[in-house]
Each structure stands twice: as C-alpha cells, then as structure tokens.
N, C-alpha and C positions, 0 to 999 in steps of 0.2 A: 290444754289451758292451764297455766300455773297460777295458783291463788296468791294473793299478795301475803307477806308475812306481817303487815301492820296495815290496819285501816284506820285512819282519824286518830290516830296515837294509841289505839287499842290494840294489844297483841293478839293476834290470830294464830290458832294452831293450825296446821295443813298437814296433810296425809299423803303417802305414796299408794300408787294404783297397783303396783305389783305384790301389795302385802296382803292380799286374799281376805275378801270379807266372806263369812260363810253365814248363810242365813238359815232359819229353821227347817226350811226345806231341803237342806244340805246342799244346795246350789251353789258352785262358785262363781263370783260375778268379776270379769276382769273388763277393763275398759280404759282408754286413754282419751275417750270423748267427754270430757267434763260437762260439754254442752246440753247434755241430756237433764242437767239439774239447772235451773236457774241460778245464776251467781248470786243474787242478793238472798235466795232460801238456803244455798249452801253456807254462806257466809253467816248468817244467823244462826244456822245450827252449829257452826264452828264457834262462834262467840260463846253460845251457851255452854260449850264443851271447855272453851277457854278459861271461863270464869270458874269451873270447877277444877282446874288443874294448878298445881303448886307453881308458884312464882319461879321462874328460872328453869322449871322443867321443859326440856325440848323434846320429850317424846310423849306420846299419848296412845292411849288404848283403843285400838279399832277393831279388833278380831272378835267376831260374834260365831257361836258354835253352839250345836245342841247341847254340848256340855255346858251345863248352867255355869255362869261366873268364870268360864275357862278364857281368861282374855289375857292377851300378849301385848307387851309394850312394843310399839313399832317406830320405825323411822321416819324422817321429814319428808314431804313431797306433796303430792296433790291426790285427792279422793275424786274417783268418778264412778258411778253406779250406772249400770247398763240399763236397769230397768226402773224408771221412776215411780213405779207402783210400790217398789220395796222402800220408797224413802222413810216412811214413817219407821218401818221396823229398823233401818239402820238408825236413824236419829235417836229413837228411845234407846236401843242397844248402846249405841255410843255415849250417849249421856249416863246411862246405868253403869257401864263400865267404867267411865272417868270417875263417878261417885265411888264407886268399890275401889278404884285405884288410890283415889285420894284419901279414903278412909283408911286404907292399909297402910300407904306409905306415910301416914302421920301419926299412925297408932290409935287412932278413934275407932279402930276395929280390934275389940280385945280378943285374948285367946279363945274364949268360949265361943265368941261369934265366928271367929276364923275357923273353928272345928265345926260349927254349924253349917259354914258355907261349904266346908269340904263334904260332908255326909250328904249335904243337897245336890252337890255335884256328883257324888258316887250314886245317889238315888237315881239322877237322870240317866247315868250310865246303864244302870240296870234296865232301865225303861226303853232306852233305844239301842241296846246291845243286840248282836246277832243270835237268832233263835236256833235251836237244834236243826231245824229244817234248813236254815241258811247255812249252816256248817256242812251239812251233808249235801247239799247243792254244790257248795265249794269243792268237795272232795269227788263227787260223782264222775267227773271226766278221768279221774286218775284210779277208779275201782280197780281196773284189771291189773293195773301197775302195781299197785299197793298190795294186792293178794287180798283173799277174803279174810285172813286172820287178823290184819291190821284193821280193815275196814270194819270188821265185826266188833274189836275192841273198841275203836273210836266210837261206833255207834252206842255201845253199851256205856260209855263214859258220858255221851250226850244225854243217855236217859237219867242218868244220876244228875246231870247237870240241870235237866229240866226240872226234876221234882226237889232236888236240894234236900234230901233226908239224911245224908250222911254228913259227918264232920268234915271240915277242912283237910284234918290229917288223914281220913279216910280216903277223901277223894284224891288226893295227891298220890297215896300209895297206890290206887287203881290204875293212875295215869303212870306210874314209873315203869312199867313193863314197856307200853309203847314208845314212851320216850327213849328209854335206853336203847331199843331195837332201831328207832329212826335215827338216833345218834350216831350209831355205828353205820349206818348207810350214809350219813352226811360225811363221815370220815375214810371212806372208802374211795381209793383214787384221789384225782386232782379235783380240787373244789370247782373248778369250771365245768367239770364234767358230771358232777352230780345231778341227776333227774330231779326235774321240777317237782315232782309229785313228792318228793321226800321232803323237799325244803317247805312246801306247802302244807304238808300234814304236821310237820314239826312246828310251824308257826300257829297252826289253828289249835294243837293240842296245849301250847303255852297259853294262847289267848284264852282258852276255856277255863283253863286252872286260874288265870288271874281274874276272870270274871267271876268264877266261883267263890273266890276269896273276898271279893269287893261285896258280893251278894249276901255273905255271910257276916260281914263287918257290921257292928252296930253301935251306936254312940254312948250305949251304957258300958261297953267294955272298958276295964282298966287302960290306962295310958299304954303300959308297955305291951298289953295284949294288941292294942290297935296299932303300934309301932310295928309289931310283929307281923300282922297280917298284911300291912302296907308294904313292908318291905319284900315280903313272900310274893305279893302281886308283882311289885315292880321288877323283881329279878324275873320272874316268868315274861313279862313284857319285854324287857330288854333282851332276854334270850331269844324270843321271838322275832325281835328286829335285827338282831345280830347273825342268826344262824338260819332264819326262816324266809321264805318268800312273801312279800308284802301282799296282805289279804285285808279286805273290807275298807279298801279306800284309806289306808294308813291309819286305822282305828287304834292299833296297838301303841302308835307313837303319840296320838293324841291323849290316850288313856294314861300312859306313862307320865306325860307332863302334869295332869291331873293328881295321879298318885303322889307324885313327887312333891308336889305343893301341899297336898295333905300331911306328908311327912315333915316337911318344914314348918308348917304350922303347928303340927303336934309337938315339936320340939323347939318351937320358938325361934327358928332361924330365919323364916323368911324375911322379917323386917330389920335383921342386922344390917349395920351400914358397911359400905365398902373402905374398909379402913387401910387397904393398901396404898403405898405411893402410887402415883398414877402410872409412871413408866419405871421400868427397871434401869437402872444407872450401870453404865459401863464405861471407864475412862479408854479414850482412843490412844492406847500406848505404842501402836505400831502392828505391824502385821506379823504373824508368826515366820519363823525362819524355814521357808521351804524352797522350791526351785527357784533359782534367781532368774529364770526366763519367764517370770510371770509378771504381768502388766497390770496396773491398778484397772478396775472397771471404770468405765465412762460412765457419768451421772448426767442423765438427762431430766429436767423438770416438766412435768406433765405433759409430754407430747401430743400433738394433735393425733388424730386417727392416721391421716396422712402421714405425718412424721413418723408414728410408729411403724407403719408397713413398709417405709424406706428403710428404716432401721433393720427390720427383719429381714429385708433384701439382702442386707449387707452379710448376714450370717454370723454376727458375734454378738455374745451376752453383753448386756448392760443393765445399768441400775436406773430405775424410774422414781423420782420423788416427788412428793406433793400430790399424788394420785390417790391417796387412801385418807385425806383429811375429812371426809363425810362420812366415814365407817364409825357408828357408834362405839364399835370396839376398840377404836383408836383414839377417841377424844378423852382428854385428860378431864377427870372430875365427872364423866359421864356415868350414871349408874350402871351401863352395861359395858363399861371399859374392860377389858380382859385383863384380868388379875387373878392371882391364885385365889384371892378370898371371894372374888365373884364367882369363880367356878365352884368353889366349895359350897357355897352358900345357895346358889340356884341350882346346881346339877350335882351335888356331892354324893347323892344315893345312885346315881345312874351307873351302871355296869358297862365297862368298856374294855377292848383288848389292850394289853399292855406288852410291848416287847421287853424282856429282861435280858440284859446283856448290852455291852457298849456298841457293838454293830452285828448286822446280821450274818455277817462271814465268819464270825467267832463261833466254835465248837460249843461253847457253853450257851449259845444265844437261844432263847426260846420265848413262849408267849403265855400269858395267863389273863384270865378275865378276873377284873375286880373293880370295886366301886372307886369312883373318881376320888371321894375322900380318902379311901385306903391307899390309892395312887400317891397323892399329894403327902400323906403322912408319912408313907414308907420311902419314897423316892425323892419327892421334890423339897419339901420342908427340911429334910436331913442333908440336902447338897449345900455346896457352898458356892455362890455366884462370883466367881473370879474369872477375870479377864486376863489372866497369866497364861498365856497359851503354851509356854514351856512346861509348866507344872502339871504333872499327872499323878493324882493321888493313887498309889497302888491299891488296885481290887477295890475301887469304891463299888456299892450296889448302883447300878444303873437301871432305871426304868423309863419307858418312852412310849406315850400314847402317839404312834407314828402311822402316818398314811392312812387314816382312817376317815371312811365317808360319815362322818358324825353328824352332818346335819341332815342326813336321811333318817338316821335314829332319833336326835333330839332337833326337830327342826325350828324351835323356836331360838336355838341358839345361832342359827344361821341367819336371823334378822339383824343381828350384829355386824354383820359384813354384807359386801355387796360384789358381785361378780363383776370385775372390771370390763369395760367396753371394749378393751383391747383384745379381749378373748374372741369379739366378734371378727377380729381382723384375721382372715385365714385365705384372702385370694379367691375365696367363692361367695358369690352373692347370697346364696340361699343357708349361708351359716345361722345357726340358732343357739342361744343360750342354752337350751336343752342339750346341747351336745358336749358342754363341758362337764368333764369330771372334776369333783372339788374333794380335797382332803384334808384334814386338821391334824396338825402336828403340835404336841404340848410335852415338854420334858424339862428337866434341869440342865446345868451346865454340864458340857462335856459329852451330850449325847452325839452320836456319828452316823451319818449316812454315807457309806464308802464311796469311792469314786465309781459311778455308774451313768448309763445314759438311759432316756425314756423311750427309744426308739423313735418312731416317726411324728411323735407328737410335739406340739409347743407347749413351753410350761412358763407360768408366772408364779415364782415363790414370792409370797407377800408376807412380810414380817410385822406382826400385831404388836407385840411387845417384847422387849429383849433385844438379844444381840446374837447373830451368826455369822461364822467365818465361812466364805465359800470360794472355792478353786474350780475353775472351768477349764476344758480344753475341747476345742471344736472337732468335729468328724474327722479332720484330715490328721490329727495327731494320734488316730487310733492305734496304730502300730506301736506307738512309743508308750502307751500306757498298759500294755499288757492284759488284755481281756482274759477273764478265765476260760480254759479249754471245754470245760463242762458245759453242756447246753443250757441245764438250769440257771448257770451263772455268768453266760456269755455275753450280758449286758453290764458285768461289774469287772472293775479292774483287780488285779491281784496286788497291785501296788498300795502300800500306807501311805497317802499323800504327805503326811506330815513327818513321818520316820520311814523313808522308802529304804528299801535294802538295795542299793546300787550295785552290790556283788551280783545278785540274781537278776536284777532288771536295770542294766547300765544305760539302756537307751531312755530311761525315762528322765535322765538329767538333761536331755535334749529336747524335751516336750516344750513347745511354746503355747502359754496361756494365759489366764486373766484370773484375778483374786481380789477380793474386797470384803468389808464388813458391812453387812446388812443390818440396819437399825430400825427402830420403830417407825412405821408409816412409809417404809420402803419395800420396793419390789424389784426383784431381779429377773430379766427375761432370759430364759433358758432355750435356746434354739433346738429344733429336732436335732436328735443324735448328739447332742452336745454332753459331753462327760462332765460331770459335776459331783463335787465333794462339798459336804456341810457339817459343820460341827457348831454346836450351840456353845457361846462364850458365857451364856447366863441363862438362868430360868426363861423360858421362850415359849411364845405362842405364834405359830405361823399357818397359813392357810395356802396350798398350791391348786392351781387351776390349770388342767390340762385340756387341750383342744386339738383337733385336726386341722392340718394345712394343706395347700394344694401342694402337687409334686414338686413344682418349680421352687417352692420355698424349703423344700427337704435336701439338704446336701448329699453328694454321693459319698459312699464309704470309698476310702484310698483304692481298695481293689476291684470298685464297681467298674 
C-alpha cells in the first residue's frame, strides 16, 4: 500500500520500507504489508512528524538504533512495520528523531548541546559494545589457525580492555605487535586467498582499540584532545572495515557514523550548508577525436523491464535516461545531492583507498589510504574541470577513489542512491538484489579506466554528477583491441584508446564500437564481455552495479 503524499491539503511525509528500522531489541523489521497498521493510525503518526519537519524538506529521519540519536535521513516511500506491538516504539522514536533533526538543521541545537548528544551516544556505545567474552567467542573457531601466540596476545589485550587501567597510548602500543603481525598475513599472496581468520582477528583488534578510545573519552577533555581521540577511533574503525571481515553485525560501520558525527559537531561542520552548485557544468563541444568507426550510443528514456530485456538481448551498449530522478544524490537542491562539499562535510574524516596515477596500467600507479578531506584537498580541489578533451596537462597529480564498495563501509551514504530495478533483469526468475555488487567512483577530471571488460557480468554505470566520456566495443571486436598477454591483465587492452599507437596495434583502427558522453542522471548499460574505456571530463561521482545473467545473454568470444 502506498500512502498518499497529501491528505486534505496537508503535506504528509512518507517513508520507504527498505530503509531498515532498527529497534532497541536489535531486530530488523522488513515488510511490504502496510495493512498490519491501520491507515488512519499511520497517517496520524506521520502528520505529527510532518509538523516537526522543515517546510520543503523532502526527507525524514526514520532509523532507530540502540546508539542513541544515531538517526539517518532517508528517502521517500512508505513505511510498514511487521509487528504492531512495536508501533509505540516506532512512533515515539520517529517523533524524537524528527525533533532532533529539526533542532539540528535549524541551529536550535547549539554547539554545547551537540557535544552532549555525542557523548550520550558514546556512553550508549560503551553500554552495548561487545564484552571480552564476546570477542573470545568470535575468535574461538580460528584458535588453531591463529596459533597460540596470537590468541594469547589478543586475550591479554582483552584483559586490558576490560579493566581499562592503562592510558590510550599504552593500550595502542600493546596492540601494535599483533596488528603488525596480522598486517603481514593480510598482505601475503592474493587478497582473495587470505584466510578468513586473519581478516577476522584484524577487524577485532581494530574494533577493540576504537572502543577503548571511546570509553576513555571524557566531556571535560579540551576540544583538541577530544578531536585526537575521535580521529584515532575513526581510523581504527575504518581500517577494520577496509581490511577486516565484518564482525558483530556491522557494529564498526554504525560506530564510525557516530564518531564522525561527533567530530563534525566538535568542529562545527555538521550544520554547514551545501554551497556547491547542484550540478557540475560541462559544455557539449563534441567528442574527442578517436577511432572514426565509433557510432554514437543510442539513448533510451526510462525503458520498461520488458524493453530493457529486449535491448539486453541485442547485445549492444546504450544509454538510459530519466531512470535516476528519484535518487536523492541526483536531486538539485537536495541536502543529499552528491557534491564535493557534501562529501567533505558529511564524510570528510572517513578513510578510503585512493588510486594514485592516471590509470592502473601505468608503472607509477599505486594506492594509498587517506581521509576524504585530504583526497579532496590534494586531488579534487586542485584539478581543473575542463571538457577540452584534447588538452592533457603534463604530469598532473591524479588521485581516484575508484571501484570501492563504499556503501559497505559507509552505509548511510548508500541511502542517497537506489539499486536500479534493471539489475533484476537477468533472465533468471530467482535473481535477487543481494546478488548485485556496487562500487563507487569519485575523482577529478581526466581520471581514466583503460579499455577493459568485466568478464561475464552485466554492468550499469550510473553518473550521479559530472561528465564522463565512454568508448565501448562488443566481445566480437576482441582480436582488434589487443588484450594484454599477461594473465593478470588479460581483461585489459594494450591500446590507449584516445592516443592509439597504430604502428604497434594497426588492427585497432578497424574496430567497430560505440561512444558517448555520460551526464548527470544518466546510466550506460555495458553488456557482459563488452570492452569499455572511461575518462572523466569533470569532477565526477559515479556508481556502477554488476550482476550475473544467464548464459544466453553472454555473447561468445570470437574464438569460442
């Protein structure tokens, strides 16, 4: 049942059922059956919330967690609760959340109150955090794999964690040996082959360190010391999320959101307005001068699922328009529109992996972990958003937050986008949205993904903000794009698409393909085994969605 957006001329706030309402008993409620709550009761509750929401505000806070006041702004839709006995908790929580959000967004919550809220959240964290016994039970299945030395060191660390008699610096020093030892294990061999035991113990140690810092944090500390403590805790939490295996039902991600909010409140950044222009401009001055055998990509406006499947069966790439207008990240004027300032303001202290170098095939290419604020200051703010596709500034510093499953690390950022329904079109009726892999891409102009393919997976590359130039060749053109002979790079072409060396790769001039400029709110469908090259023309935010399809939708290689 979809609740109306207007009742008797009164604006009503509605909510989306896939946006997770977590109650104090830590149970997740999912339901599409709104009939379990009477419509008039639901509308009454929503009208109460509506009166506490800013005029014109199209998003309301509906997430409730054990972490006090850790509320997230969510998208529109409808709310359904599968247990009517939980109604009172939900209603009171929603009203409480809305009041807090209104106070904070209108400035009625002053700096001191915001700090008090943060410390209340941290106090709740300490009361609900895992015990030493919980940590030992977590690692007990891996005791023989870890070895007696690692397990003993971790047990001693938990003893210190339980009694909290040493300083933060002393505790971090005591954990240094086990972290360094496990770090070496994580970097031995290929990442996919790292045993789960090492990723689990690494996540556990990082989480224990963060919890210890939070437990020792006091409201009486000077602001610079509070900031140092919070940044240390957030660093440990992000490393746990980036390098470790998820533990304790995503506690690290939830706690990281609370800590980041505390840092933002401490520095007065939480209530800063989004001053960026809503959409990054790019004049459509024409395509780069490349292979003359390239055809412009067809554009299709919001196709039905049946039409999308029919287009998939053709086996050619195409651009979809009008299918992202409901994304908060794409809505001009939305407080959650993806702009550089929004990312800096709401997630600036979070640590992310950044690729250093223009493209991953360059010898100088590498990776570094850094905060989003540092990434923006060092690589994005210093770049020039130019759509002159022929000019190449010599040796500019290029950094790229590329192909990162950021929503697993920062779930609240994922509420700004929606997995396209098209990802359910696979030719298999049992397809599920959980089978979709989602990656985020954020960087300045002139970041490049060399010509490559994604093997047998279908791909939707969605452009949230900014512009990208894409070149695509179907699998039938594989012999003409010169795949790398090395196994590790066999899915990557040796050809620089925009500056091809035709003396060494003469057949590339014969390759028949497609090209186009992808703008805000547009997505390009990339068929399985389709070669694609992507270059950002401006500062750019993108999200791509990979999913599996049946064999009949996967084209054969020319040699098959």
